[in-house]
N, CA, C, O and the ligand as a Tripos MOL2 file, in Angstrom:
@<TRIPOS>MOLECULE
protein
  317   315    80     0     0
PROTEIN
NO_CHARGES

@<TRIPOS>ATOM
      1 N         122.9370   51.9900   86.0390 N.3       1 MET1
      2 CA        121.5560   51.6570   85.6900 C.3       1 MET1
      3 C         121.5280   50.3500   84.8990 C.2       1 MET1
      4 O         122.3130   50.1450   83.9740 O.2       1 MET1
      5 N         120.6380   49.5090   85.2740 N.am      2 ILE2
      6 CA        120.5120   48.2100   84.5990 C.3       2 ILE2
      7 C         119.3120   48.2500   83.6550 C.2       2 ILE2
      8 O         118.2080   48.6460   84.0280 O.2       2 ILE2
      9 N         119.5680   47.8330   82.4400 N.am      3 LEU3
     10 CA        118.4770   47.7930   81.4550 C.3       3 LEU3
     11 C         117.9610   46.3680   81.3310 C.2       3 LEU3
     12 O         118.7340   45.4310   81.1330 O.2       3 LEU3
     13 N         116.6830   46.2210   81.4460 N.am      4 PHE4
     14 CA        116.0720   44.9160   81.2190 C.3       4 PHE4
     15 C         115.4010   44.9240   79.8600 C.2       4 PHE4
     16 O         114.4500   45.6680   79.6250 O.2       4 PHE4
     17 N         115.9020   44.0970   78.9820 N.am      5 PHE5
     18 CA        115.2410   43.9970   77.6940 C.3       5 PHE5
     19 C         115.4150   42.5870   77.1400 C.2       5 PHE5
     20 O         116.2530   41.8190   77.6120 O.2       5 PHE5
     21 N         114.6300   42.2670   76.1590 N.am      6 GLY6
     22 CA        114.6850   40.9350   75.5680 C.3       6 GLY6
     23 C         113.4300   40.6820   74.7790 C.2       6 GLY6
     24 O         112.7980   41.6080   74.2710 O.2       6 GLY6
     25 N         113.0780   39.4340   74.6820 N.am      7 THR7
     26 CA        111.8790   39.0980   73.9230 C.3       7 THR7
     27 C         110.8870   38.3850   74.8320 C.2       7 THR7
     28 O         111.2760   37.6800   75.7630 O.2       7 THR7
     29 N         109.6480   38.5690   74.5620 N.am      8 ARG8
     30 CA        108.5710   37.8940   75.2940 C.3       8 ARG8
     31 C         107.5710   37.3480   74.2870 C.2       8 ARG8
     32 O         107.4220   37.8550   73.1750 O.2       8 ARG8
     33 N         106.9070   36.3170   74.7130 N.am      9 ASN9
     34 CA        105.8380   35.7830   73.8870 C.3       9 ASN9
     35 C         104.5250   36.4570   74.2350 C.2       9 ASN9
     36 O         104.2030   36.6460   75.4080 O.2       9 ASN9
     37 N         103.7770   36.8150   73.2170 N.am     10 GLY10
     38 CA        102.4490   37.3520   73.4480 C.3      10 GLY10
     39 C         101.4770   36.2280   73.7530 C.2      10 GLY10
     40 O         101.8420   35.0530   73.7910 O.2      10 GLY10
     41 N         100.2550   36.6120   73.9630 N.am     11 LYS11
     42 CA         99.2220   35.6320   74.2420 C.3      11 LYS11
     43 C          98.9270   34.8320   72.9660 C.2      11 LYS11
     44 O          98.7960   35.4000   71.8820 O.2      11 LYS11
     45 N          98.8280   33.5500   73.1080 N.am     12 ALA12
     46 CA         98.5080   32.7140   71.9500 C.3      12 ALA12
     47 C          97.0100   32.7870   71.6700 C.2      12 ALA12
     48 O          96.1920   32.7260   72.5870 O.2      12 ALA12
     49 N          96.6680   32.9170   70.4130 N.am     13 THR13
     50 CA         95.2580   32.9080   70.0590 C.3      13 THR13
     51 C          94.9690   31.6640   69.2250 C.2      13 THR13
     52 O          95.8170   31.1900   68.4690 O.2      13 THR13
     53 N          93.7760   31.1570   69.3790 N.am     14 GLN14
     54 CA         93.3850   29.9580   68.6410 C.3      14 GLN14
     55 C          92.1580   30.2370   67.8080 C.2      14 GLN14
     56 O          91.2300   30.9190   68.2420 O.2      14 GLN14
     57 N          92.1680   29.7050   66.6160 N.am     15 GLN15
     58 CA         91.0330   29.8880   65.7190 C.3      15 GLN15
     59 C          90.7170   28.5340   65.0920 C.2      15 GLN15
     60 O          91.5780   27.9020   64.4790 O.2      15 GLN15
     61 N          89.4940   28.1080   65.2530 N.am     16 ALA16
     62 CA         89.1020   26.8190   64.6870 C.3      16 ALA16
     63 C          88.9880   26.9230   63.1780 C.2      16 ALA16
     64 O          88.4840   27.9170   62.6530 O.2      16 ALA16
     65 N          89.4520   25.9060   62.4870 N.am     17 LEU17
     66 CA         89.3300   25.8730   61.0320 C.3      17 LEU17
     67 C          88.1930   24.9200   60.6720 C.2      17 LEU17
     68 O          88.2840   23.7070   60.8670 O.2      17 LEU17
     69 N          87.1350   25.5000   60.1480 N.am     18 ASN18
     70 CA         85.9690   24.6900   59.8250 C.3      18 ASN18
     71 C          86.0770   24.0810   58.4300 C.2      18 ASN18
     72 O          86.6430   24.6680   57.5080 O.2      18 ASN18
     73 N          85.5230   22.9040   58.3180 N.am     19 ASN19
     74 CA         85.4520   22.2180   57.0250 C.3      19 ASN19
     75 C          86.8140   21.9490   56.4020 C.2      19 ASN19
     76 O          86.9510   21.8790   55.1810 O.2      19 ASN19
     77 N          87.8110   21.8010   57.2530 N.am     20 VAL20
     78 CA         89.1350   21.4290   56.7550 C.3      20 VAL20
     79 C          89.4620   20.0480   57.3140 C.2      20 VAL20
     80 O          89.2870   19.7750   58.5010 O.2      20 VAL20
     81 N          89.9380   19.1940   56.4230 N.am     21 ARG21
     82 CA         90.2360   17.8330   56.8230 C.3      21 ARG21
     83 C          91.7150   17.7230   57.1970 C.2      21 ARG21
     84 O          92.5810   18.2590   56.5050 O.2      21 ARG21
     85 N          91.9890   17.0310   58.2840 N.am     22 CYS22
     86 CA         93.3750   16.7660   58.6710 C.3      22 CYS22
     87 C          93.9310   15.7320   57.7100 C.2      22 CYS22
     88 O          93.3460   14.6620   57.5420 O.2      22 CYS22
     89 N          95.0570   16.0400   57.0780 N.am     23 SER23
     90 CA         95.5730   15.1020   56.0780 C.3      23 SER23
     91 C          96.2690   13.9120   56.7330 C.2      23 SER23
     92 O          96.6960   12.9850   56.0440 O.2      23 SER23
     93 N          96.3850   13.9340   58.0510 N.am     24 HIS24
     94 CA         97.0210   12.8130   58.7450 C.3      24 HIS24
     95 C          95.9950   11.7700   59.1850 C.2      24 HIS24
     96 O          96.1600   10.5810   58.9110 O.2      24 HIS24
     97 N          94.9310   12.2140   59.8720 N.am     25 CYS25
     98 CA         93.9470   11.2560   60.3980 C.3      25 CYS25
     99 C          92.6110   11.3210   59.6540 C.2      25 CYS25
    100 O          91.6910   10.5670   59.9670 O.2      25 CYS25
    101 N          92.5010   12.2300   58.6600 N.am     26 GLN26
    102 CA         91.3060   12.3560   57.8200 C.3      26 GLN26
    103 C          90.0560   12.8120   58.5710 C.2      26 GLN26
    104 O          88.9460   12.6590   58.0610 O.2      26 GLN26
    105 N          90.2140   13.3700   59.7770 N.am     27 GLN27
    106 CA         89.0700   13.8990   60.5070 C.3      27 GLN27
    107 C          88.7960   15.3300   60.0390 C.2      27 GLN27
    108 O          89.7090   16.0690   59.6700 O.2      27 GLN27
    109 N          87.5120   15.6960   60.0640 N.am     28 GLU28
    110 CA         87.1420   17.0470   59.6800 C.3      28 GLU28
    111 C          86.8600   17.8860   60.9250 C.2      28 GLU28
    112 O          86.4730   17.3540   61.9660 O.2      28 GLU28
    113 N          87.0550   19.1940   60.8100 N.am     29 ASN29
    114 CA         86.7740   20.1550   61.8900 C.3      29 ASN29
    115 C          87.5620   19.8930   63.1720 C.2      29 ASN29
    116 O          87.0890   20.2050   64.2650 O.2      29 ASN29
    117 N          88.7380   19.3340   63.0480 N.am     30 THR30
    118 CA         89.5520   19.0950   64.2420 C.3      30 THR30
    119 C          90.7590   20.0310   64.2830 C.2      30 THR30
    120 O          91.5180   20.0290   65.2530 O.2      30 THR30
    121 N          90.9340   20.8310   63.2280 N.am     31 LEU31
    122 CA         92.1350   21.6670   63.1480 C.3      31 LEU31
    123 C          91.8880   23.0490   63.7260 C.2      31 LEU31
    124 O          90.8190   23.6330   63.5520 O.2      31 LEU31
    125 N          92.8930   23.5570   64.4120 N.am     32 ALA32
    126 CA         92.8350   24.9200   64.9390 C.3      32 ALA32
    127 C          94.1360   25.6300   64.6020 C.2      32 ALA32
    128 O          95.2230   25.0610   64.6940 O.2      32 ALA32
    129 N          93.9910   26.8900   64.2100 N.am     33 LEU33
    130 CA         95.1630   27.7110   63.9360 C.3      33 LEU33
    131 C          95.6090   28.3760   65.2390 C.2      33 LEU33
    132 O          94.8020   29.0020   65.9260 O.2      33 LEU33
    133 N          96.8700   28.2420   65.5690 N.am     34 VAL34
    134 CA         97.4170   28.8830   66.7700 C.3      34 VAL34
    135 C          98.3860   29.9610   66.3120 C.2      34 VAL34
    136 O          99.2690   29.7160   65.4900 O.2      34 VAL34
    137 N          98.2050   31.1520   66.8540 N.am     35 GLU35
    138 CA         99.0530   32.2750   66.5060 C.3      35 GLU35
    139 C          99.6720   32.8350   67.7680 C.2      35 GLU35
    140 O          98.9710   33.1260   68.7370 O.2      35 GLU35
    141 N         100.9820   32.9840   67.7560 N.am     36 GLN36
    142 CA        101.6360   33.5730   68.9190 C.3      36 GLN36
    143 C         102.6830   34.5740   68.4540 C.2      36 GLN36
    144 O         103.5960   34.2410   67.6990 O.2      36 GLN36
    145 N         102.5300   35.7910   68.9170 N.am     37 GLY37
    146 CA        103.4800   36.8380   68.5480 C.3      37 GLY37
    147 C         104.6790   36.8400   69.4930 C.2      37 GLY37
    148 O         104.5590   36.5130   70.6730 O.2      37 GLY37
    149 N         105.8130   37.2090   68.9610 N.am     38 ASN38
    150 CA        107.0310   37.3300   69.7440 C.3      38 ASN38
    151 C         107.4130   38.8120   69.7490 C.2      38 ASN38
    152 O         107.6080   39.4090   68.6910 O.2      38 ASN38
    153 N         107.5190   39.4070   70.9470 N.am     39 TYR39
    154 CA        107.7010   40.8520   71.0370 C.3      39 TYR39
    155 C         109.0550   41.2060   71.6390 C.2      39 TYR39
    156 O         109.5950   40.4810   72.4750 O.2      39 TYR39
    157 N         109.5830   42.3300   71.1980 N.am     40 PHE40
    158 CA        110.7440   42.9000   71.8540 C.3      40 PHE40
    159 C         110.2370   43.7230   73.0240 C.2      40 PHE40
    160 O         109.3070   44.5140   72.8650 O.2      40 PHE40
    161 N         110.8370   43.5500   74.2010 N.am     41 HIS41
    162 CA        110.3740   44.3430   75.3380 C.3      41 HIS41
    163 C         111.5340   45.0620   76.0120 C.2      41 HIS41
    164 O         112.6770   44.6060   75.9790 O.2      41 HIS41
    165 N         111.2140   46.1810   76.6170 N.am     42 LEU42
    166 CA        112.1580   46.9500   77.4230 C.3      42 LEU42
    167 C         111.4610   47.1800   78.7540 C.2      42 LEU42
    168 O         110.4100   47.8190   78.8080 O.2      42 LEU42
    169 N         112.0350   46.6690   79.8080 N.am     43 PHE43
    170 CA        111.3930   46.7080   81.1290 C.3      43 PHE43
    171 C         109.9890   46.0950   81.0730 C.2      43 PHE43
    172 O         109.0480   46.6000   81.6860 O.2      43 PHE43
    173 N         109.8790   45.0250   80.3450 N.am     44 TRP44
    174 CA        108.6470   44.2380   80.2180 C.3      44 TRP44
    175 C         107.5090   45.0100   79.5640 C.2      44 TRP44
    176 O         106.3470   44.6160   79.6630 O.2      44 TRP44
    177 N         107.8420   46.0950   78.9020 N.am     45 ILE45
    178 CA        106.8350   46.7870   78.1090 C.3      45 ILE45
    179 C         107.0570   46.3730   76.6570 C.2      45 ILE45
    180 O         108.1360   46.5660   76.0960 O.2      45 ILE45
    181 N         106.0300   45.8090   76.0720 N.am     46 LYS46
    182 CA        106.1670   45.3380   74.6940 C.3      46 LYS46
    183 C         106.3070   46.5250   73.7530 C.2      46 LYS46
    184 O         105.4420   47.4000   73.7140 O.2      46 LYS46
    185 N         107.3770   46.5520   73.0100 N.am     47 LEU47
    186 CA        107.6030   47.6830   72.1120 C.3      47 LEU47
    187 C         107.1410   47.3880   70.6930 C.2      47 LEU47
    188 O         106.4040   48.1730   70.0970 O.2      47 LEU47
    189 N         107.5680   46.2740   70.1640 N.am     48 PHE48
    190 CA        107.1250   45.9310   68.8110 C.3      48 PHE48
    191 C         107.1970   44.4190   68.6100 C.2      48 PHE48
    192 O         107.9100   43.6990   69.3090 O.2      48 PHE48
    193 N         106.4450   43.9880   67.6490 N.am     49 LYS49
    194 CA        106.3730   42.5660   67.3470 C.3      49 LYS49
    195 C         107.5380   42.1700   66.4390 C.2      49 LYS49
    196 O         107.7770   42.8210   65.4220 O.2      49 LYS49
    197 N         108.2400   41.1420   66.7880 N.am     50 ILE50
    198 CA        109.3660   40.6810   65.9820 C.3      50 ILE50
    199 C         108.8800   39.6900   64.9340 C.2      50 ILE50
    200 O         109.2150   39.7980   63.7540 O.2      50 ILE50
    201 N         108.1040   38.7490   65.3710 N.am     51 GLN51
    202 CA        107.6160   37.7380   64.4400 C.3      51 GLN51
    203 C         106.3620   37.1000   65.0090 C.2      51 GLN51
    204 O         106.0710   37.2110   66.2000 O.2      51 GLN51
    205 N         105.6340   36.4380   64.1450 N.am     52 THR52
    206 CA        104.4520   35.7170   64.5730 C.3      52 THR52
    207 C         104.6470   34.2480   64.2450 C.2      52 THR52
    208 O         104.9450   33.8820   63.1080 O.2      52 THR52
    209 N         104.4770   33.4270   65.2460 N.am     53 ASN53
    210 CA        104.5350   31.9870   65.0140 C.3      53 ASN53
    211 C         103.1310   31.4960   64.7330 C.2      53 ASN53
    212 O         102.2090   31.7270   65.5150 O.2      53 ASN53
    213 N         102.9800   30.8230   63.6200 N.am     54 ARG54
    214 CA        101.6690   30.3030   63.2400 C.3      54 ARG54
    215 C         101.7820   28.8300   62.9270 C.2      54 ARG54
    216 O         102.6580   28.4010   62.1760 O.2      54 ARG54
    217 N         100.8980   28.0730   63.5030 N.am     55 PHE55
    218 CA        100.8340   26.6640   63.1510 C.3      55 PHE55
    219 C          99.4150   26.1760   63.3940 C.2      55 PHE55
    220 O          98.6490   26.8040   64.1250 O.2      55 PHE55
    221 N          99.0790   25.0740   62.7880 N.am     56 THR56
    222 CA         97.7690   24.4810   63.0570 C.3      56 THR56
    223 C          97.9800   23.1520   63.7720 C.2      56 THR56
    224 O          98.9570   22.4400   63.5410 O.2      56 THR56
    225 N          97.0350   22.8490   64.6420 N.am     57 GLU57
    226 CA         97.1230   21.6100   65.3840 C.3      57 GLU57
    227 C          95.8250   20.8480   65.2540 C.2      57 GLU57
    228 O          94.7410   21.4300   65.2950 O.2      57 GLU57
    229 N          95.9410   19.5490   65.0990 N.am     58 CYS58
    230 CA         94.7610   18.6940   65.0280 C.3      58 CYS58
    231 C          94.4560   18.1970   66.4320 C.2      58 CYS58
    232 O          95.3190   17.6200   67.0930 O.2      58 CYS58
    233 N          93.2250   18.4210   66.8870 N.am     59 SER59
    234 CA         92.8650   18.0040   68.2450 C.3      59 SER59
    235 C          92.6330   16.4980   68.3240 C.2      59 SER59
    236 O          92.5630   15.9320   69.4140 O.2      59 SER59
    237 N          92.5160   15.8540   67.1660 N.am     60 HIS60
    238 CA         92.2550   14.4110   67.1640 C.3      60 HIS60
    239 C          93.5510   13.6070   67.2520 C.2      60 HIS60
    240 O          93.7060   12.7610   68.1320 O.2      60 HIS60
    241 N          94.4800   13.8790   66.3320 N.am     61 CYS61
    242 CA         95.7130   13.0830   66.3090 C.3      61 CYS61
    243 C          96.9170   13.8590   66.8360 C.2      61 CYS61
    244 O          98.0240   13.3270   66.9060 O.2      61 CYS61
    245 N          96.6910   15.1320   67.2100 N.am     62 LYS62
    246 CA         97.7390   15.9930   67.7690 C.3      62 LYS62
    247 C          98.8490   16.3140   66.7670 C.2      62 LYS62
    248 O          99.9340   16.7490   67.1530 O.2      62 LYS62
    249 N          98.5780   16.1000   65.5010 N.am     63 ARG63
    250 CA         99.5610   16.4430   64.4820 C.3      63 ARG63
    251 C          99.6510   17.9530   64.3740 C.2      63 ARG63
    252 O          98.6290   18.6390   64.3530 O.2      63 ARG63
    253 N         100.8670   18.4730   64.3060 N.am     64 VAL64
    254 CA        101.0910   19.9050   64.1620 C.3      64 VAL64
    255 C         101.5850   20.1780   62.7490 C.2      64 VAL64
    256 O         102.4970   19.5160   62.2550 O.2      64 VAL64
    257 N         100.9630   21.1680   62.1070 N.am     65 TYR65
    258 CA        101.3890   21.5730   60.7690 C.3      65 TYR65
    259 C         101.9810   22.9720   60.8570 C.2      65 TYR65
    260 O         101.3330   23.9000   61.3400 O.2      65 TYR65
    261 N         103.1960   23.1140   60.3960 N.am     66 PHE66
    262 CA        103.7930   24.4420   60.3480 C.3      66 PHE66
    263 C         103.4340   25.0970   59.0200 C.2      66 PHE66
    264 O         102.9090   24.4590   58.1070 O.2      66 PHE66
    265 N         103.7350   26.4030   58.9410 N.am     67 GLU67
    266 CA        103.2430   27.1820   57.8180 C.3      67 GLU67
    267 C         103.6260   26.5960   56.4550 C.2      67 GLU67
    268 O         102.8550   26.6940   55.5010 O.2      67 GLU67
    269 N         104.8000   25.9950   56.3630 N.am     68 ASN68
    270 CA        105.2170   25.4450   55.0730 C.3      68 ASN68
    271 C         104.5250   24.1240   54.7580 C.2      68 ASN68
    272 O         104.7050   23.5750   53.6710 O.2      68 ASN68
    273 N         103.7330   23.6070   55.7020 N.am     69 GLU69
    274 CA        103.0090   22.3430   55.4690 C.3      69 GLU69
    275 C         101.5080   22.5710   55.2970 C.2      69 GLU69
    276 O         100.7560   21.6130   55.1140 O.2      69 GLU69
    277 N         101.0600   23.8410   55.3550 N.am     70 PHE70
    278 CA         99.6350   24.1060   55.2430 C.3      70 PHE70
    279 C          99.1120   23.6200   53.8930 C.2      70 PHE70
    280 O          99.7420   23.8300   52.8570 O.2      70 PHE70
    281 N          97.9770   22.9820   53.9230 N.am     71 THR71
    282 CA         97.3470   22.5540   52.6800 C.3      71 THR71
    283 C          96.5730   23.7410   52.1010 C.2      71 THR71
    284 O          96.2750   24.6850   52.8340 O.2      71 THR71
    285 N          96.2400   23.7210   50.8060 N.am     72 PRO72
    286 CA         95.4460   24.8150   50.2280 C.3      72 PRO72
    287 C          94.1320   25.0430   50.9710 C.2      72 PRO72
    288 O          93.6740   26.1810   51.0750 O.2      72 PRO72
    289 N          93.5100   23.9580   51.4980 N.am     73 ALA73
    290 CA         92.2570   24.1060   52.2500 C.3      73 ALA73
    291 C          92.4870   24.8810   53.5440 C.2      73 ALA73
    292 O          91.6660   25.7150   53.9270 O.2      73 ALA73
    293 N          93.5870   24.6110   54.2020 N.am     74 MET74
    294 CA         93.9140   25.3500   55.4330 C.3      74 MET74
    295 C          94.1390   26.8160   55.1190 C.2      74 MET74
    296 O          93.6360   27.7000   55.8130 O.2      74 MET74
    297 N          94.9000   27.0610   54.0630 N.am     75 LYS75
    298 CA         95.2180   28.4480   53.7040 C.3      75 LYS75
    299 C          93.9640   29.2350   53.3600 C.2      75 LYS75
    300 O          93.8690   30.4180   53.6860 O.2      75 LYS75
    301 N          93.0010   28.5950   52.7040 N.am     76 SER76
    302 CA         91.8080   29.3350   52.3240 C.3      76 SER76
    303 C          90.9270   29.6090   53.5450 C.2      76 SER76
    304 O          90.1490   30.5630   53.5280 O.2      76 SER76
    305 N          91.0270   28.8050   54.5950 N.am     77 GLU77
    306 CA         90.2640   29.0460   55.8330 C.3      77 GLU77
    307 C          90.9230   30.1350   56.6760 C.2      77 GLU77
    308 O          90.2450   30.8500   57.4150 O.2      77 GLU77
    309 N          92.2400   30.2590   56.5620 N.am     78 ILE78
    310 CA         92.9870   31.2340   57.3550 C.3      78 ILE78
    311 C          92.9340   32.5700   56.6300 C.2      78 ILE78
    312 O          93.4840   32.7180   55.5390 O.2      78 ILE78
    313 N          92.2760   33.5280   57.2360 N.am     79 SER79
    314 CA         92.1620   34.8090   56.5510 C.3      79 SER79
    315 C          93.0890   35.8300   57.1990 C.2      79 SER79
    316 O          93.1400   36.9810   56.7640 O.2      79 SER79
    317 ZN         94.4760   14.7060   62.6790 Zn       80 ZN80
@<TRIPOS>BOND
     1     1     2 1
     2     2     3 1
     3     3     4 2
     4     3     5 am
     5     5     6 1
     6     6     7 1
     7     7     8 2
     8     7     9 am
     9     9    10 1
    10    10    11 1
    11    11    12 2
    12    11    13 am
    13    13    14 1
    14    14    15 1
    15    15    16 2
    16    15    17 am
    17    17    18 1
    18    18    19 1
    19    19    20 2
    20    19    21 am
    21    21    22 1
    22    22    23 1
    23    23    24 2
    24    23    25 am
    25    25    26 1
    26    26    27 1
    27    27    28 2
    28    27    29 am
    29    29    30 1
    30    30    31 1
    31    31    32 2
    32    31    33 am
    33    33    34 1
    34    34    35 1
    35    35    36 2
    36    35    37 am
    37    37    38 1
    38    38    39 1
    39    39    40 2
    40    39    41 am
    41    41    42 1
    42    42    43 1
    43    43    44 2
    44    43    45 am
    45    45    46 1
    46    46    47 1
    47    47    48 2
    48    47    49 am
    49    49    50 1
    50    50    51 1
    51    51    52 2
    52    51    53 am
    53    53    54 1
    54    54    55 1
    55    55    56 2
    56    55    57 am
    57    57    58 1
    58    58    59 1
    59    59    60 2
    60    59    61 am
    61    61    62 1
    62    62    63 1
    63    63    64 2
    64    63    65 am
    65    65    66 1
    66    66    67 1
    67    67    68 2
    68    67    69 am
    69    69    70 1
    70    70    71 1
    71    71    72 2
    72    71    73 am
    73    73    74 1
    74    74    75 1
    75    75    76 2
    76    75    77 am
    77    77    78 1
    78    78    79 1
    79    79    80 2
    80    79    81 am
    81    81    82 1
    82    82    83 1
    83    83    84 2
    84    83    85 am
    85    85    86 1
    86    86    87 1
    87    87    88 2
    88    87    89 am
    89    89    90 1
    90    90    91 1
    91    91    92 2
    92    91    93 am
    93    93    94 1
    94    94    95 1
    95    95    96 2
    96    95    97 am
    97    97    98 1
    98    98    99 1
    99    99   100 2
   100    99   101 am
   101   101   102 1
   102   102   103 1
   103   103   104 2
   104   103   105 am
   105   105   106 1
   106   106   107 1
   107   107   108 2
   108   107   109 am
   109   109   110 1
   110   110   111 1
   111   111   112 2
   112   111   113 am
   113   113   114 1
   114   114   115 1
   115   115   116 2
   116   115   117 am
   117   117   118 1
   118   118   119 1
   119   119   120 2
   120   119   121 am
   121   121   122 1
   122   122   123 1
   123   123   124 2
   124   123   125 am
   125   125   126 1
   126   126   127 1
   127   127   128 2
   128   127   129 am
   129   129   130 1
   130   130   131 1
   131   131   132 2
   132   131   133 am
   133   133   134 1
   134   134   135 1
   135   135   136 2
   136   135   137 am
   137   137   138 1
   138   138   139 1
   139   139   140 2
   140   139   141 am
   141   141   142 1
   142   142   143 1
   143   143   144 2
   144   143   145 am
   145   145   146 1
   146   146   147 1
   147   147   148 2
   148   147   149 am
   149   149   150 1
   150   150   151 1
   151   151   152 2
   152   151   153 am
   153   153   154 1
   154   154   155 1
   155   155   156 2
   156   155   157 am
   157   157   158 1
   158   158   159 1
   159   159   160 2
   160   159   161 am
   161   161   162 1
   162   162   163 1
   163   163   164 2
   164   163   165 am
   165   165   166 1
   166   166   167 1
   167   167   168 2
   168   167   169 am
   169   169   170 1
   170   170   171 1
   171   171   172 2
   172   171   173 am
   173   173   174 1
   174   174   175 1
   175   175   176 2
   176   175   177 am
   177   177   178 1
   178   178   179 1
   179   179   180 2
   180   179   181 am
   181   181   182 1
   182   182   183 1
   183   183   184 2
   184   183   185 am
   185   185   186 1
   186   186   187 1
   187   187   188 2
   188   187   189 am
   189   189   190 1
   190   190   191 1
   191   191   192 2
   192   191   193 am
   193   193   194 1
   194   194   195 1
   195   195   196 2
   196   195   197 am
   197   197   198 1
   198   198   199 1
   199   199   200 2
   200   199   201 am
   201   201   202 1
   202   202   203 1
   203   203   204 2
   204   203   205 am
   205   205   206 1
   206   206   207 1
   207   207   208 2
   208   207   209 am
   209   209   210 1
   210   210   211 1
   211   211   212 2
   212   211   213 am
   213   213   214 1
   214   214   215 1
   215   215   216 2
   216   215   217 am
   217   217   218 1
   218   218   219 1
   219   219   220 2
   220   219   221 am
   221   221   222 1
   222   222   223 1
   223   223   224 2
   224   223   225 am
   225   225   226 1
   226   226   227 1
   227   227   228 2
   228   227   229 am
   229   229   230 1
   230   230   231 1
   231   231   232 2
   232   231   233 am
   233   233   234 1
   234   234   235 1
   235   235   236 2
   236   235   237 am
   237   237   238 1
   238   238   239 1
   239   239   240 2
   240   239   241 am
   241   241   242 1
   242   242   243 1
   243   243   244 2
   244   243   245 am
   245   245   246 1
   246   246   247 1
   247   247   248 2
   248   247   249 am
   249   249   250 1
   250   250   251 1
   251   251   252 2
   252   251   253 am
   253   253   254 1
   254   254   255 1
   255   255   256 2
   256   255   257 am
   257   257   258 1
   258   258   259 1
   259   259   260 2
   260   259   261 am
   261   261   262 1
   262   262   263 1
   263   263   264 2
   264   263   265 am
   265   265   266 1
   266   266   267 1
   267   267   268 2
   268   267   269 am
   269   269   270 1
   270   270   271 1
   271   271   272 2
   272   271   273 am
   273   273   274 1
   274   274   275 1
   275   275   276 2
   276   275   277 am
   277   277   278 1
   278   278   279 1
   279   279   280 2
   280   279   281 am
   281   281   282 1
   282   282   283 1
   283   283   284 2
   284   283   285 am
   285   285   286 1
   286   286   287 1
   287   287   288 2
   288   287   289 am
   289   289   290 1
   290   290   291 1
   291   291   292 2
   292   291   293 am
   293   293   294 1
   294   294   295 1
   295   295   296 2
   296   295   297 am
   297   297   298 1
   298   298   299 1
   299   299   300 2
   300   299   301 am
   301   301   302 1
   302   302   303 1
   303   303   304 2
   304   303   305 am
   305   305   306 1
   306   306   307 1
   307   307   308 2
   308   307   309 am
   309   309   310 1
   310   310   311 1
   311   311   312 2
   312   311   313 am
   313   313   314 1
   314   314   315 1
   315   315   316 2
@<TRIPOS>SUBSTRUCTURE
     1 MET1         2 RESIDUE 1 A MET
     2 ILE2         6 RESIDUE 1 A ILE
     3 LEU3        10 RESIDUE 1 A LEU
     4 PHE4        14 RESIDUE 1 A PHE
     5 PHE5        18 RESIDUE 1 A PHE
     6 GLY6        22 RESIDUE 1 A GLY
     7 THR7        26 RESIDUE 1 A THR
     8 ARG8        30 RESIDUE 1 A ARG
     9 ASN9        34 RESIDUE 1 A ASN
    10 GLY10       38 RESIDUE 1 A GLY
    11 LYS11       42 RESIDUE 1 A LYS
    12 ALA12       46 RESIDUE 1 A ALA
    13 THR13       50 RESIDUE 1 A THR
    14 GLN14       54 RESIDUE 1 A GLN
    15 GLN15       58 RESIDUE 1 A GLN
    16 ALA16       62 RESIDUE 1 A ALA
    17 LEU17       66 RESIDUE 1 A LEU
    18 ASN18       70 RESIDUE 1 A ASN
    19 ASN19       74 RESIDUE 1 A ASN
    20 VAL20       78 RESIDUE 1 A VAL
    21 ARG21       82 RESIDUE 1 A ARG
    22 CYS22       86 RESIDUE 1 A CYS
    23 SER23       90 RESIDUE 1 A SER
    24 HIS24       94 RESIDUE 1 A HIS
    25 CYS25       98 RESIDUE 1 A CYS
    26 GLN26      102 RESIDUE 1 A GLN
    27 GLN27      106 RESIDUE 1 A GLN
    28 GLU28      110 RESIDUE 1 A GLU
    29 ASN29      114 RESIDUE 1 A ASN
    30 THR30      118 RESIDUE 1 A THR
    31 LEU31      122 RESIDUE 1 A LEU
    32 ALA32      126 RESIDUE 1 A ALA
    33 LEU33      130 RESIDUE 1 A LEU
    34 VAL34      134 RESIDUE 1 A VAL
    35 GLU35      138 RESIDUE 1 A GLU
    36 GLN36      142 RESIDUE 1 A GLN
    37 GLY37      146 RESIDUE 1 A GLY
    38 ASN38      150 RESIDUE 1 A ASN
    39 TYR39      154 RESIDUE 1 A TYR
    40 PHE40      158 RESIDUE 1 A PHE
    41 HIS41      162 RESIDUE 1 A HIS
    42 LEU42      166 RESIDUE 1 A LEU
    43 PHE43      170 RESIDUE 1 A PHE
    44 TRP44      174 RESIDUE 1 A TRP
    45 ILE45      178 RESIDUE 1 A ILE
    46 LYS46      182 RESIDUE 1 A LYS
    47 LEU47      186 RESIDUE 1 A LEU
    48 PHE48      190 RESIDUE 1 A PHE
    49 LYS49      194 RESIDUE 1 A LYS
    50 ILE50      198 RESIDUE 1 A ILE
    51 GLN51      202 RESIDUE 1 A GLN
    52 THR52      206 RESIDUE 1 A THR
    53 ASN53      210 RESIDUE 1 A ASN
    54 ARG54      214 RESIDUE 1 A ARG
    55 PHE55      218 RESIDUE 1 A PHE
    56 THR56      222 RESIDUE 1 A THR
    57 GLU57      226 RESIDUE 1 A GLU
    58 CYS58      230 RESIDUE 1 A CYS
    59 SER59      234 RESIDUE 1 A SER
    60 HIS60      238 RESIDUE 1 A HIS
    61 CYS61      242 RESIDUE 1 A CYS
    62 LYS62      246 RESIDUE 1 A LYS
    63 ARG63      250 RESIDUE 1 A ARG
    64 VAL64      254 RESIDUE 1 A VAL
    65 TYR65      258 RESIDUE 1 A TYR
    66 PHE66      262 RESIDUE 1 A PHE
    67 GLU67      266 RESIDUE 1 A GLU
    68 ASN68      270 RESIDUE 1 A ASN
    69 GLU69      274 RESIDUE 1 A GLU
    70 PHE70      278 RESIDUE 1 A PHE
    71 THR71      282 RESIDUE 1 A THR
    72 PRO72      286 RESIDUE 1 A PRO
    73 ALA73      290 RESIDUE 1 A ALA
    74 MET74      294 RESIDUE 1 A MET
    75 LYS75      298 RESIDUE 1 A LYS
    76 SER76      302 RESIDUE 1 A SER
    77 GLU77      306 RESIDUE 1 A GLU
    78 ILE78      310 RESIDUE 1 A ILE
    79 SER79      314 RESIDUE 1 A SER
    80 ZN80       317 GROUP 0 **** ****
């Protein structure tokens, strides 16, 4: 019997961050929080979430901020 298991990425969700300024290009309301879960699967059935990747992206300058680069304004918008 062959076991198929490993990790899969869940669906990425996006949430716009309002009234937050991008510290790179100084544009407001251009940032979106992207969340993607990473799941352990057995026969492609998701069993449990291993980790969640979270980052914000600016739609204007395409700058990506990882969690350790979030500004206090970003953190207060992310609930
Ligand atoms: Zn920007």
